[in-house]
C-alpha positions in Angstrom: 0.0 0.0 0.0 1.9 2.9 -1.3 1.2 6.3 0.3 2.4 8.5 -2.6 2.0 8.6 -6.3 4.5 10.7 -8.3 4.0 11.4 -11.9 6.5 13.0 -14.3 4.6 15.8 -15.9 5.3 19.0 -17.9 2.0 20.7 -17.7 0.9 23.3 -20.1 -1.4 26.1 -18.9 -5.0 25.0 -18.9 -8.2 27.0 -18.6 -10.0 26.3 -15.4 -12.8 23.8 -16.0 -16.4 25.1 -15.9 -19.0 23.2 -13.9 -20.8 21.9 -17.0 -17.7 19.9 -18.0 -18.3 17.5 -15.1 -21.4 16.1 -16.7 -20.5 12.6 -17.9 -20.3 11.7 -21.5 -21.2 8.2 -22.7 -20.1 6.0 -25.6 -21.5 2.5 -26.3 -19.7 0.1 -28.6 -21.8 -2.3 -30.6 -20.7 -5.8 -31.5 -19.5 -5.6 -35.2 -21.3 -7.4 -38.0 -19.6 -9.6 -40.5 -18.6 -6.6 -42.7 -16.7 -4.9 -39.9 -13.0 -4.3 -40.5 -11.2 -6.6 -38.0 -8.5 -4.0 -37.4 -11.0 -1.6 -35.9 -13.3 -4.1 -34.2 -13.5 -3.9 -30.4 -14.2 -7.6 -30.2 -11.3 -9.6 -31.7 -12.2 -13.2 -30.9 -14.1 -15.3 -28.5 -11.1 -17.6 -28.0 -7.6 -17.4 -29.3 -7.4 -20.4 -31.8 -3.6 -20.9 -31.5 -3.7 -21.1 -27.7 -6.3 -23.8 -27.1 -3.8 -26.4 -25.9 -3.9 -27.7 -22.3 -2.0 -25.9 -19.6 1.5 -27.3 -19.0 2.9 -28.5 -15.7 5.8 -26.5 -14.3 8.5 -28.7 -12.7 9.2 -28.0 -9.0 5.9 -26.2 -8.2 3.8 -29.0 -7.0 4.4 -28.2 -3.4 2.1 -25.2 -3.3 0.2 -25.3 0.0 -3.4 -26.6 -0.2 -4.7 -23.4 1.4 -3.5 -21.5 -1.7 -5.1 -23.8 -4.2 -7.4 -20.9 -5.3 -4.4 -18.8 -6.2 -4.2 -17.5 -9.8 -1.3 -15.4 -11.1 -1.4 -13.6 -14.4 2.0 -12.3 -15.6 3.8 -11.3 -18.8 6.5 -13.0 -20.9 7.8 -11.1 -23.9 4.6 -9.2 -24.4 2.2 -12.0 -23.9 -0.1 -12.8 -20.9 0.3 -16.1 -19.1 -1.8 -17.7 -16.3 -0.4 -19.7 -13.5 -2.9 -21.9 -11.6 -2.6 -25.2 -9.8 1.1 -25.6 -10.6 0.3 -25.3 -14.3 0.8 -22.4 -16.7 -1.2 -21.4 -19.8 -0.6 -18.8 -22.4 -3.5 -16.3 -22.8 -2.4 -13.9 -25.5 0.0 -14.1 -28.4 0.2 -10.6 -29.8 3.7 -9.9 -28.2 2.4 -6.4 -27.3 0.7 -6.9 -24.0 1.7 -5.8 -20.5 0.6 -4.6 -17.1 -2.3 -6.9 -16.3 -4.7 -6.3 -13.5 -7.4 -8.8 -12.3 -11.0 -7.9 -11.4 -12.0 -8.4 -7.7 -14.0 -11.5 -8.6 -11.0 -13.1 -10.4 -12.7 -13.5 -13.7 -11.4 -10.7 -15.9 -8.1 -9.2 -16.8 -7.5 -5.7 -18.1 -4.1 -4.9 -19.7 -2.3 -2.5 -22.0 -1.7 -3.4 -25.7 0.9 -1.5 -27.6 -0.3 -0.2 -30.9 3.0 1.4 -32.0 6.0 3.1 -30.3 3.9 5.8 -28.6 0.3 4.5 -28.7 -1.4 2.0 -26.3 -5.0 0.8 -25.9 -6.8 -0.8 -23.0 -7.9 -4.4 -23.6 -9.6 -7.1 -21.6 -9.8 -10.9 -21.6 -11.4 -13.5 -19.4 -9.0 -15.3 -17.1 -9.6 -18.5 -19.0 -8.3 -16.9 -22.2 -11.6 -16.3 -23.9 -13.5 -13.2 -25.0 -10.5 -11.0 -25.9 -11.7 -7.4 -26.3 -10.5 -3.9 -27.1 -12.1 -1.9 -24.3 -10.7 1.6 -25.0 -9.4 2.4 -28.5 -7.2 5.1 -29.9 -10.2 7.0 -31.1 -11.7 6.9 -27.6 -8.4 8.2 -26.1 -8.2 11.0 -28.7 -11.8 12.0 -27.8 -10.7 12.2 -24.2 -7.8 14.4 -25.0 -9.5 16.6 -27.6 -9.6 20.3 -26.9 -6.9 20.2 -24.1 -4.1 18.5 -26.0 -0.7 20.1 -25.4 0.9 21.4 -28.6 3.9 19.2 -27.8 1.8 16.1 -27.3 2.0 13.3 -29.8 -0.4 10.8 -28.2 -3.0 10.3 -25.4 -2.4 7.1 -23.5 -3.9 5.4 -20.4 -2.0 6.1 -17.3 -3.5 4.5 -14.2 -6.3 1.9 -14.4 -8.1 -0.2 -11.7 -11.2 -2.3 -11.4 -13.9 -0.6 -9.4 -14.4 -3.1 -6.4 -17.1 -5.7 -6.9 -17.8 -4.7 -10.5 -16.6 -5.4 -14.0 -16.1 -1.6 -14.5 -12.6 -0.4 -15.2 -11.6 3.1 -14.1 -8.7 4.9 -15.7 -7.1 8.3 -16.2 -4.9 9.4 -19.1 -1.6 11.1 -19.9 -0.3 13.1 -22.8 2.9 11.7 -24.4 5.1 14.7 -25.2 7.5 15.0 -28.1 10.2 16.0 -25.6 11.0 14.7 -22.1 8.3 14.0 -19.5 4.6 13.5 -19.8 1.5 15.4 -18.6 -1.4 13.9 -16.8 -4.8 15.2 -18.1 -6.3 14.9 -14.6 -9.4 13.2 -15.8 -11.4 10.1 -14.8 -13.2 7.6 -17.1 -14.8 4.2 -16.7 -15.5 1.4 -19.2 -17.8 -1.6 -18.5 -16.0 -4.7 -19.6 -19.2 -6.6 -20.2 -21.1 -4.0 -22.3 -18.2 -1.8 -23.4 -20.0 1.4 -22.3 -17.5 4.1 -21.9 -18.2 7.1 -19.6 -16.1 10.3 -19.4 -17.0 10.9 -15.7 -14.5 13.7 -15.0 -13.0 15.7 -17.9 -9.6 17.2 -17.9 -8.9 19.3 -14.9 -11.5 17.7 -12.7 -9.9 14.3 -12.0 -6.4 13.1 -11.1 -5.1 10.3 -9.0 -8.1 8.2 -7.8 -8.7 5.7 -5.0 -11.9 3.8 -4.6 -13.5 2.9 -1.3 -13.4 -0.8 -0.3 -17.0 -1.3 -1.4 -16.6 0.8 -4.5 -19.4 3.3 -3.6 -17.1 6.3 -3.3 -13.8 7.5 -4.8 -11.2 10.0 -3.6 -9.6 12.2 -6.2 -6.4 14.0 -5.7 -4.8 16.8 -7.8 -1.5 18.6 -7.0 -3.2 20.7 -4.4 -6.7 19.3 -3.5 -8.3 16.1 -2.3 -11.9 15.6 -3.5 -14.5 13.0 -2.6 -17.2 11.8 -5.0 -19.8 9.1 -5.4 -18.6 6.5 -7.9 -21.3 7.6 -10.4 -19.9 11.1 -10.5 -22.4 12.7 -8.1 -21.7 14.6 -4.9 -18.3 15.9 -6.0 -16.8 18.1 -3.3 -13.3 19.3 -2.1 -12.4 18.2 1.4 -8.7 19.2 1.8 -6.5 21.8 0.1 -2.8 22.5 0.4 -0.1 24.1 -1.7 1.6 21.9 -4.3 4.7 20.1 -3.2 7.9 21.4 -4.7 9.8 18.4 -6.2 12.7 20.4 -7.7 12.1 18.6 -11.0 9.5 17.9 -13.7 8.0 15.3 -11.3 4.6 16.4 -9.9 3.4 15.1 -6.6 0.0 13.6 -6.1 -1.1 12.6 -2.6 -2.5 9.0 -2.2 -5.1 8.7 0.5 -5.8 5.3 2.0 -9.3 4.1 2.9 -10.0 2.4 6.2 -11.1 -1.3 5.7 -14.7 -0.4 6.5 -14.7 2.7 4.3 -15.6 5.0 7.2 -12.6 7.3 6.8 -9.4 8.0 4.9 -5.9 8.8 6.0 -3.3 10.7 4.0 0.3 11.7 4.6 1.1 15.1 3.2 4.8 15.9 2.8 6.1 19.4 3.4 5.7 21.9 0.5 9.4 22.4 0.5 10.9 19.0 1.4 14.5 20.1 1.2 14.1 23.3 3.2 16.6 23.7 6.1 13.9 24.4 8.7 13.2 20.7 9.4 9.8 20.7 7.6 7.1 18.3 8.8 5.0 15.6 7.2 1.4 15.8 8.3 -1.1 13.0 8.9 -4.7 13.9 8.1 -7.9 12.0 8.7 -10.9 12.6 6.5 -14.4 11.2 7.3 -16.1 9.3 4.4 -18.7 12.1 4.1 -16.0 14.7 4.1 -17.6 16.5 7.0 -14.7 16.0 9.4 -11.1 16.7 8.4 -8.5 16.6 11.2 -4.8 16.9 11.2 -3.8 14.1 13.6 0.0 14.6 13.8 3.2 15.9 12.2 6.8 14.7 12.3 9.9 14.7 10.2 10.5 12.0 7.5 12.9 11.5 4.6 11.9 13.4 1.5 9.2 11.5 -0.3 10.9 11.8 -3.7 14.1 10.0 -2.6 12.5 6.6 -3.3 11.4 6.3 -6.9 8.2 4.6 -5.6 7.6 7.3 -3.0 7.6 4.9 -0.1 9.1 7.0 2.7 5.9 6.2 4.7 3.3 3.5 4.4 0.2 2.7 6.4 -0.7 -0.8 7.5 -3.8 -2.3 5.8 -5.9 -2.1 9.0 -4.8 1.6 9.5 -3.5 0.8 13.0 0.2 1.4 12.2 2.5 3.3 9.9 6.2 3.0 9.2 8.4 5.7 7.9 12.0 6.6 7.1 13.9 9.4 8.7 17.2 10.9 7.7 20.1 11.1 10.3 21.3 14.6 11.0 24.0 15.2 10.0 23.9 12.6 7.1 26.2 9.7 7.8 27.2 6.9 5.3 23.8 6.7 3.7 22.3 5.7 7.0 18.6 6.2 7.8 16.3 5.4 10.6 13.1 3.2 10.3 10.4 4.3 12.7 7.0 2.7 13.5 4.0 4.6 15.0 0.3 4.3 15.5 -1.8 4.9 12.4 -2.5 8.5 13.5 1.3 9.2 13.9 1.3 9.0 17.8 3.5 6.7 19.9 6.4 6.8 17.4 9.4 4.6 18.3 12.7 3.9 16.5 12.7 0.5 14.9 16.2 0.3 13.6 19.0 2.3 12.0 21.0 1.1 9.0 22.3 1.9 5.6 20.3 2.3 2.4 16.9 1.4 3.9 13.9 1.0 1.7 10.3 0.2 2.8 8.6 -2.4 0.7 5.1 -3.5 1.9 2.9 -4.6 4.9 1.6 -8.1 5.3 -2.2 -8.4 4.9 -2.8 -8.9 8.6 -0.8 -5.7 9.5 1.5 -7.6 11.8 4.7 -7.7 9.7 6.3 -5.6 7.0 9.0 -6.2 4.4 12.0 -3.9 4.0 15.4 -4.0 2.4 18.8 -2.7 3.6 22.5 -2.5 2.8 24.4 -2.4 -0.5 22.9 -5.7 -1.7 19.4 -4.7 -0.6 18.9 -7.8 1.5 15.2 -8.4 2.4 14.2 -8.4 6.0 10.9 -9.0 7.9 10.0 -6.5 10.6 7.2 -7.1 13.2 5.1 -4.6 15.1 6.6 -6.0 18.3 9.9 -4.5 17.4 11.8 -7.6 16.2 13.4 -8.1 12.8 15.0 -11.0 11.0 16.4 -11.6 7.5 13.9 -13.0 5.0 14.6 -16.7 4.7 16.9 -17.9 1.9 18.5 -14.5 1.8 17.0 -13.1 -1.4 19.1 -10.3 -2.8 17.6 -7.8 -5.2 14.0 -8.9 -4.5 11.6 -7.0 -6.8 7.9 -6.2 -6.8 7.0 -8.1 -3.6 3.4 -8.4 -2.7 1.8 -10.3 0.2 -0.8 -12.9 -0.8 -1.9 -13.3 2.8 -0.3 -13.1 6.2 2.0 -16.2 5.5 2.8 -16.0 1.8 4.1 -13.5 -0.7 5.0 -13.3 -4.4 8.1 -11.6 -5.6 10.6 -11.5 -8.5 14.1 -12.7 -8.1 16.6 -11.5 -10.7 19.5 -13.5 -12.0 22.1 -12.7 -14.6 20.0 -13.9 -17.5 16.5 -14.5 -16.1 13.8 -13.5 -13.6 12.2 -16.1 -11.3 8.6 -15.4 -10.3 8.5 -16.9 -6.8 5.8 -17.8 -4.2 7.3 -18.1 -0.7 6.2 -18.4 2.9 7.7 -16.7 5.8 9.4 -19.9 6.9 11.6 -19.9 3.8 9.8 -22.5 1.6 9.7 -21.3 -2.0 8.2 -22.4 -5.2 9.2 -21.0 -8.6 6.0 -20.2 -10.6 8.0 -19.5 -13.7 11.4 -18.5 -15.0 11.4 -15.6 -17.5 14.2 -14.3 -19.8 14.2 -10.8 -21.1 12.3 -8.1 -19.1 11.1 -8.7 -15.6 7.4 -9.7 -15.6 4.5 -7.5 -14.6 2.0 -9.6 -12.6 -1.2 -9.6 -10.6 -2.8 -12.3 -8.6 -6.2 -13.4 -7.3 -6.8 -15.6 -4.2 -10.2 -17.1 -3.8 -11.6 -16.2 -0.4 
């Protein structure tokens, strides 16, 4: 659960949006008839003919615990989607242009990006069994979204962030402008597409949206811009600002977007706001704010010094536990000494802070699903360690060095990528050190997502 989202952006001046722009637009795609050009058809095939063979067994992965028999992992190999399930793998797509899959909350659908050319991408979907491959958002749709606000230096509009609305088959996404020079510019919009009907809605046009975080039941969404946090019903109603602050200075083309976190029951959000001038000499403070779900109560709960948020490329100077009862954060040593930092743990509201450890090149990774343990790395080789809320820490079993993209499946198991000289292993491990290689991939490290049947 990452508490910040940074986005490289070189924004052109935009006219302030007028209230009528918030009215949602709608597009409905119809199933093409037999005369439709296949290249422009949103529905490509019901099943990929060349991929109908049975799933193949992966040697050495038959020792997956019974309690994880419902685990499905979708990942990429050389631009194609693959499914791992029950110690077998199956190829889902064969275009060689697909990446960044994300699985719906019911485990039945996958959304992903498909590269059209060097600068253009579309949003596609497929059932997790490999059937019903669809183009969900086309280049024409993206150009419609960007029309009228396109930067003169922009050469394309592309999806930026996309997530399934909880408990639905609706995919929410925002977009970016790909510029002819360095950087990119977010349009600060919000759109949705129904994967079953292909209905596309432009819920918030450019200037009204931004980074978005849906509540656990999907009924509400928090929207953040560079200076404001908004709340809104998922259908676009009841749009209102709840917290405003000055934009964070990042000393670069990177623009900072806060990333509020919803409480598990959806009753409130918390957000960590870094200082406006993170590198100021006056020891600036990071603030913890609590926002009620109706937006009626907004309280600053605490403030304290942390490492600058932009030091870590993933922005993980501070992360909240899933249950919101704890947070961990990094703090620089003053004066700076041999790349050393301190790792602190505190209550979720920032109170009761205590020093957890001090070491070199610390990096926070992720909390376990039960909020009792967290993963962090340290040292020149970025060795993985497990910390516990009781103050203890131990090396992660089998001493993985260079662990990448770690995610907890539940309180006992996690998935991560282990790089080697010529390959990347996608690994399922438990906290006792037992590991199973789901697949070994040459080329680029795989993007992946997983679903575990409850």
